[in-house]
KOLGUKE-683748 format. One record per residue: x negated, y negated, z of N, C-alpha, C, O in turn; residue number from 0; residue in three letters. Coordinates in pm, whole numbers. Each point is the difference from the previous one (the first is absolute). Last residue first. Layout:
+--------+--------+--------+--------+--------+--------+--------+--------+--------+--------+--------+--------+------+------+
|   n_px |   n_py |   n_pz |  ca_px |  ca_py |  ca_pz |   c_px |   c_py |   c_pz |   o_px |   o_py |   o_pz | resi | resn |
+--------+--------+--------+--------+--------+--------+--------+--------+--------+--------+--------+--------+------+------+
|      X |      Y |      Z |      X |      Y |      Z |      X |      Y |      Z |      X |      Y |      Z |  NUM |  ALA |
...
+--------+--------+--------+--------+--------+--------+--------+--------+--------+--------+--------+--------+------+------+
END
This chain:
+--------+--------+--------+--------+--------+--------+--------+--------+--------+--------+--------+--------+------+------+
|   n_px |   n_py |   n_pz |  ca_px |  ca_py |  ca_pz |   c_px |   c_py |   c_pz |   o_px |   o_py |   o_pz | resi | resn |
+--------+--------+--------+--------+--------+--------+--------+--------+--------+--------+--------+--------+------+------+
|   5678 |   2667 |   8428 |    -70 |   -120 |     54 |    -53 |     21 |    144 |    -60 |    -90 |     57 |  161 |  ASN |
|     62 |    461 |   -463 |     80 |    -47 |    102 |    -59 |   -127 |     55 |   -122 |    -20 |      2 |  160 |  PRO |
|    107 |    189 |   -512 |    -84 |      0 |    120 |     89 |    -52 |    118 |     77 |    -93 |    -19 |  159 |  PHE |
|      0 |    343 |   -496 |     39 |   -108 |     88 |    -80 |     27 |    121 |    -26 |    115 |     36 |  158 |  THR |
|    -55 |     55 |   -574 |      5 |     19 |    149 |     38 |   -130 |     71 |    -38 |   -111 |    -38 |  157 |  ARG |
|    -46 |    168 |   -435 |    148 |     -8 |     36 |      7 |     19 |    163 |    101 |    -25 |     65 |  156 |  ASN |
|   -515 |     77 |   -332 |     46 |   -143 |    -14 |    133 |    -14 |     67 |     29 |   -113 |     41 |  155 |  GLN |
|   -190 |    544 |    -54 |    -90 |    -87 |     90 |     46 |   -144 |    -18 |     11 |    -72 |    100 |  154 |  LEU |
|    184 |    365 |   -405 |     56 |     27 |    142 |    -93 |    -71 |    115 |     50 |    -32 |    107 |  153 |  GLU |
|   -195 |      6 |   -571 |    140 |    -59 |     18 |     52 |      6 |    138 |     45 |    -98 |     59 |  152 |  LEU |
|   -458 |    328 |   -162 |    -15 |   -144 |     -6 |    143 |    -71 |     32 |     14 |    -82 |     91 |  151 |  TYR |
|    -15 |    545 |   -152 |    -55 |    -35 |    134 |    -24 |   -155 |     16 |     23 |    -61 |    104 |  150 |  LYS |
|    137 |    235 |   -512 |    103 |     22 |    104 |    -69 |    -44 |    130 |     62 |    -73 |     78 |  149 |  LYS |
|   -343 |     66 |   -446 |    107 |    -97 |    -11 |     98 |      9 |    106 |     42 |   -104 |     51 |  148 |  LEU |
|   -392 |    429 |    -95 |    -51 |   -122 |     36 |    105 |   -115 |      3 |     -7 |    -87 |     86 |  147 |  LEU |
|    130 |    518 |   -214 |    -20 |      2 |    143 |    -62 |   -136 |     33 |     34 |    -56 |    105 |  146 |  ALA |
|     46 |    113 |   -566 |    126 |     -4 |     74 |    -23 |     -7 |    160 |     66 |    -77 |     70 |  145 |  PHE |
|   -437 |    141 |   -364 |     56 |   -132 |    -24 |    119 |    -13 |     87 |      9 |    -98 |     73 |  144 |  SER |
|   -183 |    538 |    -97 |   -108 |    -94 |     70 |     66 |   -138 |     -2 |     15 |    -55 |    110 |  143 |  LYS |
|    229 |    371 |   -358 |      7 |     33 |    143 |    -90 |    -98 |     83 |     42 |    -52 |    103 |  142 |  PRO |
|    -85 |     34 |   -588 |    121 |    -60 |     66 |     18 |     26 |    144 |     28 |    -95 |     72 |  141 |  TRP |
|   -389 |    299 |   -355 |    -12 |   -158 |     35 |    127 |    -50 |     80 |    -12 |    -74 |     98 |  140 |  ALA |
|    -26 |    546 |   -267 |   -118 |    -28 |     85 |     -6 |   -144 |     57 |    -42 |    -25 |    113 |  139 |  GLU |
|    393 |    185 |   -409 |     -2 |     71 |    125 |   -118 |    -25 |     78 |     10 |     12 |    122 |  138 |  TYR |
|      2 |   -217 |   -534 |    107 |    -47 |     80 |     12 |     71 |    130 |     18 |    -64 |    104 |  137 |  VAL |
|   -332 |    222 |   -424 |    -45 |   -136 |     56 |    116 |    -49 |     87 |    -30 |    -45 |    111 |  136 |  SER |
|    116 |    425 |   -344 |    -98 |     29 |     94 |    -45 |   -123 |     70 |    -22 |     -1 |    121 |  135 |  THR |
|    302 |    -44 |   -487 |     86 |     72 |    121 |   -109 |     16 |    113 |     25 |    -36 |    115 |  134 |  ASN |
|   -207 |   -104 |   -520 |     79 |   -106 |     56 |     61 |     52 |    124 |    -14 |    -61 |    106 |  133 |  TYR |
|   -206 |    370 |   -362 |    -97 |    -92 |     60 |     74 |   -113 |     67 |    -44 |    -42 |    107 |  132 |  LEU |
|    302 |    332 |   -372 |    -54 |     79 |    119 |    -93 |    -93 |     86 |     10 |     -5 |    122 |  131 |  SER |
|    135 |   -164 |   -527 |    119 |     -7 |     90 |    -51 |     83 |    133 |     26 |    -40 |    114 |  130 |  LEU |
|   -312 |     37 |   -484 |      1 |   -128 |     49 |    111 |     -3 |    111 |    -24 |    -62 |    103 |  129 |  ALA |
|     -9 |    449 |   -362 |   -114 |    -12 |    109 |      2 |   -140 |     63 |    -28 |    -11 |    120 |  128 |  HIS |
|    474 |     76 |   -363 |   -111 |     99 |     -9 |   -103 |    -22 |    127 |     34 |    -21 |    116 |  127 |  GLY |
|    233 |   -405 |   -229 |     46 |    128 |    -26 |   -131 |     95 |      3 |   -114 |    -43 |    -14 |  126 |  THR |
|    314 |   -508 |    147 |   -103 |    103 |    -17 |     67 |    141 |    -23 |    112 |     29 |     42 |  125 |  TYR |
|     27 |   -535 |     39 |     25 |     77 |   -134 |    -90 |    108 |    -18 |    -44 |     23 |   -112 |  124 |  ASN |
|    270 |   -322 |    561 |   -109 |     23 |    -92 |     40 |     67 |   -132 |    117 |     26 |    -26 |  123 |  HIS |
|     58 |   -285 |    551 |     27 |     70 |   -112 |   -133 |      6 |    -99 |    -93 |    -81 |     14 |  122 |  THR |
|    269 |     22 |    526 |   -119 |    -15 |    -88 |     32 |     69 |   -122 |     11 |    123 |      3 |  121 |  HIS |
|    264 |   -315 |    481 |      2 |     79 |   -128 |   -110 |    -35 |    -94 |    -15 |   -119 |    -30 |  120 |  VAL |
|    220 |     67 |    571 |   -115 |    -21 |    -93 |     27 |     93 |   -119 |     26 |    120 |     12 |  119 |  ILE |
|    230 |   -331 |    449 |     10 |     85 |   -102 |    -99 |    -33 |   -103 |     -2 |   -116 |    -43 |  118 |  HIS |
|    147 |     29 |    601 |    -88 |    -47 |   -123 |     10 |    114 |   -101 |    -11 |    116 |     37 |  117 |  ILE |
|    307 |   -299 |    409 |    -36 |    114 |    -90 |    -72 |    -60 |   -104 |     39 |   -101 |    -57 |  116 |  LYS |
|     35 |    -77 |    572 |      9 |    -16 |   -141 |    -35 |    138 |    -72 |    -74 |     87 |     45 |  115 |  THR |
|    254 |   -291 |    481 |    -71 |     99 |    -82 |     24 |    -35 |   -148 |    110 |    -42 |    -38 |  114 |  GLN |
|     82 |   -147 |    472 |   -128 |    -51 |    -24 |    -81 |    110 |    -89 |   -120 |     19 |     22 |  113 |  ASP |
|    583 |     37 |     66 |    -92 |     35 |    116 |   -138 |    -41 |    -27 |    -91 |     71 |     41 |  112 |  ASP |
|    359 |    -54 |   -491 |     46 |    -24 |    144 |   -113 |     53 |    104 |    -97 |     68 |    -31 |  111 |  GLY |
|     41 |    -84 |   -452 |     88 |    107 |     30 |     50 |    -11 |    142 |     56 |     97 |     51 |  110 |  ILE |
|   -335 |   -384 |   -501 |     36 |      9 |    146 |    123 |    108 |     29 |     98 |      6 |    -73 |  109 |  ALA |
|   -465 |    -11 |   -347 |    150 |    -17 |     38 |     19 |     14 |    159 |    -21 |    104 |     63 |  108 |  GLN |
|   -353 |   -171 |   -517 |     10 |      9 |    134 |    149 |    -20 |     43 |     66 |    -93 |    -46 |  107 |  PHE |
|   -413 |    239 |   -391 |    112 |    -62 |     44 |     11 |     28 |    136 |    -44 |    104 |     47 |  106 |  SER |
|   -312 |    -68 |   -499 |     17 |     15 |    137 |    133 |    -72 |     48 |     24 |   -111 |    -47 |  105 |  ILE |
|   -296 |    310 |   -417 |    116 |    -70 |     48 |     18 |     36 |    147 |     22 |    115 |     37 |  104 |  ARG |
|   -409 |    -69 |   -480 |     27 |     15 |    146 |    133 |    -84 |     34 |     10 |   -116 |    -39 |  103 |  LEU |
|   -290 |    339 |   -419 |     80 |    -96 |     48 |     50 |     30 |    138 |     50 |    110 |     22 |  102 |  HIS |
|   -485 |     -3 |   -414 |     87 |     51 |    112 |     95 |   -110 |     39 |    -39 |   -115 |    -20 |  101 |  LEU |
|   -354 |    168 |   -306 |    135 |    -14 |    -45 |    101 |     57 |     99 |     93 |     73 |    -34 |  100 |  HIS |
|   -584 |    133 |     85 |     51 |   -125 |    -41 |    146 |     -3 |    -36 |     64 |    105 |     -4 |   99 |  GLY |
|   -541 |    148 |    255 |    141 |     17 |    -47 |     65 |   -140 |    -35 |    -27 |   -100 |     67 |   98 |  MET |
|   -462 |    407 |     67 |     53 |   -141 |    -38 |    148 |     25 |    -53 |     22 |     90 |    -81 |   97 |  LYS |
|   -398 |    206 |    435 |     95 |    -16 |   -108 |     47 |   -145 |    -25 |      6 |    -86 |     89 |   96 |  VAL |
|   -353 |    233 |    224 |     42 |    132 |    -45 |     93 |    -26 |   -125 |     -4 |     85 |    -90 |   95 |  ALA |
|   -172 |   -450 |    360 |   -119 |     88 |    -49 |     38 |    120 |    -79 |    -75 |     47 |    -85 |   94 |  PRO |
|    440 |   -432 |     58 |    -82 |     61 |    123 |   -109 |     80 |    -61 |     -4 |     29 |   -120 |   93 |  SER |
|    426 |   -399 |    -27 |   -137 |     43 |    -41 |    -52 |     56 |    137 |     -2 |    -67 |    103 |   92 |  ILE |
|    505 |    -99 |   -345 |    -60 |     54 |    123 |   -138 |     51 |    -39 |     -5 |     80 |    -94 |   91 |  TYR |
|    389 |   -446 |   -119 |   -106 |     98 |    -26 |    -55 |     38 |    139 |    -18 |    -85 |     87 |   90 |  MET |
|    509 |   -132 |   -264 |    -93 |     39 |     97 |   -105 |     86 |    -59 |     28 |    100 |    -66 |   89 |  ILE |
|    390 |   -352 |   -112 |   -135 |      8 |    -59 |   -104 |     33 |     96 |   -110 |    -53 |    -15 |   88 |  LYS |
|    527 |   -136 |    267 |    -23 |     74 |   -121 |   -132 |     -2 |    -57 |    -88 |    -69 |     51 |   87 |  SER |
|    410 |     -2 |    430 |   -132 |    -36 |    -55 |     -3 |    101 |   -139 |     25 |    120 |      5 |   86 |  VAL |
|    367 |   -319 |    369 |    -35 |     86 |   -117 |   -133 |    -47 |    -45 |    -23 |   -120 |    -18 |   85 |  GLU |
|    382 |     69 |    469 |   -116 |    -31 |    -58 |    -29 |     91 |   -116 |     19 |    121 |     15 |   84 |  ILE |
|    403 |   -294 |    335 |    -47 |     93 |   -109 |   -126 |    -62 |    -59 |     -2 |   -117 |    -37 |   83 |  ILE |
|    392 |    -46 |    368 |   -124 |     64 |     48 |    -47 |    105 |    -79 |     -2 |    116 |     42 |   82 |  ASN |
|    356 |   -450 |    -95 |     35 |    140 |     -1 |   -112 |     80 |     52 |     13 |    122 |     10 |   81 |  ASN |
|    -59 |   -590 |    -38 |    138 |     12 |     50 |     41 |    153 |     15 |     78 |     37 |     88 |   80 |  GLU |
|   -504 |   -180 |   -268 |      6 |    -12 |    151 |    142 |      7 |     49 |     22 |     23 |    119 |   79 |  THR |
|   -311 |    143 |   -547 |    138 |    -34 |     15 |     16 |     -2 |    158 |     23 |    102 |     64 |   78 |  ASP |
|   -396 |    -67 |   -476 |     -7 |    -27 |    152 |    138 |    -54 |     31 |     27 |   -118 |    -26 |   77 |  VAL |
|   -275 |    378 |   -430 |    102 |    -45 |     77 |    -27 |    -19 |    153 |    -55 |     86 |     69 |   76 |  LYS |
|   -286 |     16 |   -391 |    119 |     -4 |   -102 |    126 |    -57 |     66 |     79 |    -66 |    -68 |   75 |  ASP |
|   -648 |     71 |    131 |    116 |    -13 |     68 |    114 |    -19 |    -95 |      3 |    -99 |    -74 |   74 |  MET |
|   -458 |    366 |    -45 |     70 |   -135 |    -17 |    126 |      1 |     73 |     80 |     91 |    -20 |   73 |  ILE |
|   -565 |    189 |    115 |    122 |      0 |    -75 |     60 |   -140 |     -7 |    -53 |    -97 |     55 |   72 |  GLY |
|   -382 |    451 |    132 |     34 |   -132 |    -50 |    136 |     16 |    -73 |     25 |    100 |    -68 |   71 |  TYR |
|   -389 |    174 |    441 |    144 |     -1 |    -87 |      1 |   -146 |    -39 |    -38 |    -92 |     73 |   70 |  ILE |
|   -381 |    436 |    121 |     48 |   -122 |    -37 |    143 |     20 |    -60 |     29 |     98 |    -68 |   69 |  ALA |
|   -495 |    129 |    369 |    128 |     30 |    -69 |     63 |   -144 |    -43 |    -39 |   -100 |     61 |   68 |  HIS |
|   -506 |    300 |     56 |    103 |    -94 |     22 |    137 |     35 |    -92 |     -7 |     46 |   -114 |   67 |  GLN |
|   -474 |    152 |    342 |    102 |     47 |    -94 |    123 |    -93 |     21 |     78 |     19 |     94 |   66 |  LEU |
|   -479 |    -13 |    184 |    -43 |    -36 |   -122 |     99 |     21 |   -114 |    -30 |    -31 |   -115 |   65 |  ASN |
|     94 |    141 |    581 |     -5 |   -139 |    -10 |    -60 |    -40 |   -151 |     13 |   -116 |    -40 |   64 |  LYS |
|    233 |    570 |    224 |   -132 |    -34 |    -59 |      5 |   -160 |    -29 |     66 |    -36 |    -98 |   63 |  ASP |
|    354 |    182 |    307 |   -115 |     85 |     37 |   -133 |    -45 |    -41 |    -71 |    -48 |     89 |   62 |  LYS |
|    411 |   -246 |   -313 |     31 |    115 |     89 |   -112 |     86 |     14 |    -78 |     23 |    -92 |   61 |  GLU |
|    228 |   -568 |    -54 |    -94 |    112 |     14 |     58 |    106 |     70 |     77 |    -21 |     94 |   60 |  PHE |
|    135 |   -415 |   -390 |    -24 |     63 |    136 |   -105 |    119 |    -33 |    -27 |     43 |   -112 |   59 |  TRP |
|    349 |   -491 |   -138 |   -115 |     89 |     -9 |    -24 |     47 |    152 |     26 |    -70 |     97 |   58 |  THR |
|    371 |   -205 |   -436 |    -51 |     47 |    138 |   -114 |     94 |    -16 |      3 |     81 |    -93 |   57 |  ILE |
|    412 |   -432 |   -154 |   -142 |     54 |    -17 |    -53 |     32 |    137 |      6 |    -78 |     95 |   56 |  TYR |
|    409 |   -159 |   -408 |     -8 |     86 |    111 |   -126 |     76 |     -9 |    -18 |     73 |    -98 |   55 |  PHE |
|    240 |   -543 |   -138 |    -93 |    103 |     20 |     18 |     78 |    124 |     27 |    -56 |    106 |   54 |  MET |
|    359 |   -235 |   -398 |   -118 |    -22 |     88 |    -76 |    125 |      3 |     50 |     99 |    -53 |   53 |  GLY |
|    383 |   -168 |   -174 |   -126 |    -18 |    -77 |   -129 |    -25 |     72 |   -105 |    -24 |    -58 |   52 |  GLY |
|    556 |    -61 |    319 |     -2 |     58 |   -132 |   -122 |    -28 |    -77 |    -33 |   -117 |    -18 |   51 |  HIS |
|    -48 |     82 |    532 |     92 |    -69 |    -89 |      4 |     79 |   -137 |    -99 |     67 |    -33 |   50 |  PHE |
|   -212 |    -69 |    458 |    127 |     52 |     19 |    118 |    -81 |    -90 |     94 |    -66 |     47 |   49 |  PRO |
|   -630 |    212 |    -19 |     59 |   -126 |    -49 |    148 |     41 |     -9 |     39 |     61 |    -99 |   48 |  GLU |
|   -504 |    158 |    334 |    137 |     22 |    -37 |     61 |   -142 |    -34 |    -13 |    -93 |     80 |   47 |  VAL |
|   -475 |    373 |     26 |     55 |   -115 |    -53 |    146 |     28 |    -36 |     28 |     91 |    -79 |   46 |  ILE |
|   -480 |    134 |    362 |    136 |      4 |    -42 |     28 |   -138 |    -50 |    -53 |   -100 |     49 |   45 |  ALA |
|   -373 |    448 |    163 |     46 |   -122 |    -55 |    139 |     22 |    -48 |     42 |    114 |    -23 |   44 |  SER |
|   -242 |    214 |    288 |   -122 |    -80 |    -11 |     43 |   -149 |    -61 |    -56 |   -103 |     39 |   43 |  GLU |
|    403 |    428 |    247 |    -61 |    -30 |   -127 |   -116 |    -83 |     10 |    -13 |    -80 |     92 |   42 |  ALA |
|    374 |    304 |    205 |   -142 |     14 |     27 |    -82 |    -18 |   -129 |    -93 |     76 |    -28 |   41 |  LYS |
|    587 |   -107 |     98 |    -61 |     83 |    -95 |   -141 |     42 |     26 |    -53 |     96 |    -56 |   40 |  TRP |
|    291 |   -419 |    326 |     52 |    130 |     18 |    -49 |     97 |    -93 |     -6 |    117 |     40 |   39 |  TRP |
|   -164 |   -569 |    -77 |     -9 |     51 |    135 |     51 |    151 |      8 |    -78 |     90 |     33 |   38 |  GLN |
|    123 |   -329 |   -450 |   -139 |     21 |     34 |    -16 |     70 |    147 |    -74 |     97 |     17 |   37 |  LYS |
|    482 |   -266 |   -132 |    -17 |    110 |    -73 |   -146 |     55 |     23 |    -22 |    117 |     32 |   36 |  LEU |
|    147 |   -527 |    159 |     55 |    118 |     62 |    -23 |    123 |    -73 |    -25 |    101 |     64 |   35 |  GLU |
|   -133 |   -500 |   -245 |    -74 |     26 |    140 |     60 |    129 |     64 |    -69 |     86 |     55 |   34 |  LYS |
|    277 |   -256 |   -465 |   -133 |     52 |     -8 |    -74 |     43 |    126 |    -65 |    104 |      7 |   33 |  THR |
|    599 |   -108 |    -92 |    -96 |    -95 |     56 |   -145 |     67 |    -17 |    -25 |    107 |     56 |   32 |  ASP |
|    417 |    133 |   -203 |    -22 |   -115 |    -69 |    -91 |   -101 |     36 |    -42 |    -83 |    -81 |   31 |  LEU |
|    174 |    514 |    296 |    -49 |     25 |   -142 |    -29 |   -132 |    -79 |    -78 |      1 |    -96 |   30 |  TRP |
|    242 |    -16 |    557 |   -119 |     82 |     -5 |    -59 |     39 |   -135 |   -119 |     28 |    -14 |   29 |  ALA |
|    528 |   -277 |     65 |   -119 |    -84 |     25 |   -133 |     95 |      6 |   -108 |    -37 |    -46 |   28 |  LEU |
|    523 |    245 |      2 |    -33 |    -80 |   -130 |   -132 |    -89 |     26 |    -89 |    -15 |    -83 |   27 |  MET |
|    263 |    264 |    454 |    -50 |     92 |   -114 |    -40 |    -70 |   -120 |    -99 |     32 |    -65 |   26 |  GLY |
|    303 |   -269 |    405 |   -126 |     29 |     45 |    -69 |     94 |    -98 |   -119 |    -10 |    -27 |   25 |  SER |
|    582 |   -112 |    -46 |    -96 |   -111 |    -31 |   -151 |     28 |     51 |    -94 |    -54 |    -59 |   24 |  GLU |
|    457 |    370 |    150 |    -40 |     -3 |   -129 |   -107 |   -114 |    -35 |    -99 |     21 |    -69 |   23 |  PRO |
|    108 |    128 |    567 |     94 |    -58 |    -92 |    -55 |     34 |   -145 |   -118 |     30 |    -22 |   22 |  THR |
|     37 |    297 |    460 |    -36 |   -138 |    -34 |     89 |    -39 |   -118 |     78 |     82 |    -47 |   21 |  GLY |
|   -241 |    405 |    198 |     60 |    -97 |     84 |    -53 |   -133 |    -34 |   -118 |    -33 |     13 |   20 |  ARG |
|    168 |    453 |   -361 |    -97 |    -65 |     89 |     93 |    -89 |     93 |    113 |    -33 |    -35 |   19 |  TYR |
|    -52 |    480 |   -351 |     50 |   -110 |     84 |   -116 |    -50 |     95 |    -88 |     75 |     43 |   18 |  LEU |
|    101 |    168 |   -571 |     -1 |     17 |    138 |     41 |   -122 |     85 |     19 |   -110 |    -52 |   17 |  PHE |
|    -84 |    364 |   -482 |     65 |   -104 |     82 |    -15 |     33 |    157 |     18 |    116 |     37 |   16 |  GLU |
|   -203 |     -5 |   -608 |     -2 |     42 |    141 |     83 |   -111 |     70 |     13 |   -110 |    -54 |   15 |  ALA |
|   -194 |    311 |   -474 |     66 |    -91 |     78 |     11 |     50 |    142 |    -12 |    121 |     23 |   14 |  HIS |
|   -184 |    -76 |   -576 |    -28 |     32 |    142 |     87 |    -89 |     84 |     13 |   -119 |    -31 |   13 |  ALA |
|      7 |    261 |   -541 |     -8 |    -90 |    123 |    -40 |     76 |    120 |     -4 |    123 |      0 |   12 |  SER |
|     96 |     56 |   -444 |    -18 |   -129 |    -39 |    -22 |    -94 |    124 |    -13 |   -121 |    -15 |   11 |  THR |
|     91 |    613 |     18 |    -75 |    -13 |   -122 |    -26 |   -149 |    -36 |    -78 |    -23 |    -93 |   10 |  GLU |
|    147 |    134 |    607 |     65 |     75 |   -110 |    -86 |    -32 |   -129 |   -118 |    -34 |     13 |    9 |  ASN |
|     99 |     10 |    574 |    -50 |    -25 |   -127 |     77 |     65 |   -107 |     50 |    110 |     21 |    8 |  THR |
|    -44 |   -283 |    543 |     59 |     93 |   -104 |    -65 |    -57 |   -126 |    -25 |   -120 |    -12 |    7 |  GLN |
|    -66 |     75 |    580 |    -32 |    -27 |   -141 |     58 |     88 |    -94 |    -15 |    122 |     13 |    6 |  ILE |
|     29 |    -92 |    467 |     94 |    -86 |    -46 |    -12 |    -44 |   -145 |     89 |    -61 |    -60 |    5 |  ILE |
|   -390 |    347 |    326 |    125 |     67 |     -7 |    118 |    -83 |    -74 |     96 |     53 |    -54 |    4 |  GLU |
|   -554 |   -200 |    170 |      3 |     84 |   -114 |    132 |     63 |    -24 |     32 |     35 |   -114 |    3 |  LYS |
|   -129 |   -295 |    501 |     34 |    -75 |   -120 |     11 |     71 |   -125 |     73 |    -37 |    -92 |    2 |  PHE |
|    -24 |    156 |    634 |    -81 |     55 |   -128 |     53 |    -70 |   -116 |    108 |     36 |    -47 |    1 |  ASP |
|   -102 |   -202 |    591 |     73 |     17 |   -129 |    -99 |     56 |   -119 |   -105 |    -55 |    -32 |    0 |  MET |
+--------+--------+--------+--------+--------+--------+--------+--------+--------+--------+--------+--------+------+------+
END
């Protein structure tokens, strides 16, 4: 699957949705459990406090092990009945760019046949050159993250014959 094709951007947001084999609960857990997030994201460190006002923090390296990336945000919503996660006041720091005041909303919806639709919306207030940098970052980073997440969730959902 080419995840770049499912990403859409506009003047105030980026969003995407895709299907994976598994439950909404497994998707929620992949984002809310520090050990799971660290595993599928291939992160160096992660801290997730899955409650309103809790911390969302993750660091990782890409290509050059001397150049670390980090995301820090505040958990705004953890709705386990409707399978929605929101992280606000996100700061993204990489060797190439620093971006702040982002908001992330992730929702999971069961669609039958052991499949779930994940919908991700990232809102921002960028214009001009900053908007161009933001969109470039999204189109570069999101496909990698989506591929890792989908692979992880579907491996977790495998059934083994007795």
